[in-house]
N, C-alpha and C positions, 0 to 999 in steps of 0.2 A: 503494500501499500504505498509504500512511501517513494521518492522518485529517486531514482539514483542516477547519476551525470549520462548514463548512455540511452535513457528511456525518450531523448527527442524534446522534452519540455524545458523552454529557454525562457526566465520573465526578461519583460520588455525591459529597456535601458531607464525608462523612468518608472517602472516601478524598482530596481534595484537604487535609484537617485535618489528617493523620495524620503528616506530617513536621513539622510545629508539636507534637503531642503529644508526640514523641522529645525534640527540642530542648529541650523547656518542663520535662520530666522530668527530662532530664539537668543544664539549668539550676540547676532548685530543689536537686538532691540537691549541686551543685557548691559552693551558695551556704551550704546547711545545713552542709556539711561545712570551708566557708572559715570561715563564724561559729566553729564549734567549735573549730577551731586556731586560730582569733585568739584567743579568750577563752583557752586552753588555756598560750597559749607567749607572748601581747601582740607579735607579731612580724607585720609587716604581709608579709613576702617571704614567711615560711613558709604565712601564709596565700592568698596569690595563687596560689604552687606546687602549692599542695592544688588550690583552686578551678581552676586548669587543667588540673590531672592527673584530677581524676576528673569535670570535664565529659567530656571527651576517653573515658575509660574506658567511661563510664556511658552514653555515647551509641554505641561500637562494641559494647557489651554488647546493648543492646536493637537493636542493626542484625542483629547474627549470631543473634540470636533470632529476630527476625521475618523472616531467611532461613529458619530451618529450620521456620516453620512453613506447611503447605501450605493455599494457600486453599481455602477450603468449595467445595463445587457451586453453591452460590448466587453466587458471585461469578462464578470462571471455568472451571468445572467441564464447558462444553460443547466447550472445544476452542479456543473464539474470541478467547481473552485478553480477554474483554470490549468487544470489536470486533463491533457488530451484524450489519454488512456481511459477515462471515466465516462465519456463524451458517449451521450446515448447512441445507439445502432439506428434507431426507429425516431423521426422527429415526427410524427404523423400526429401526436398527441400533444404536440407543443403550438 
């Protein structure tokens, strides 16, 4: 039931880079917030605390919003979960 490297299933490049997009977006928001806090307070400790807190909060919000989105029919609408080996043999029922 698991995918082996030789069964022909390869995820799309976009699917592989999606986690990098989320972490990168959270990092950009965290660095921006840390810079604003540092210039406002001139305190490194406050800036680092803000950086860590905003990074975690933004990453969690992005993950929760991603879980709330239903995949389109192009992605996994055939009930296979993206695995072509599990594709139904007869599509008459769809």
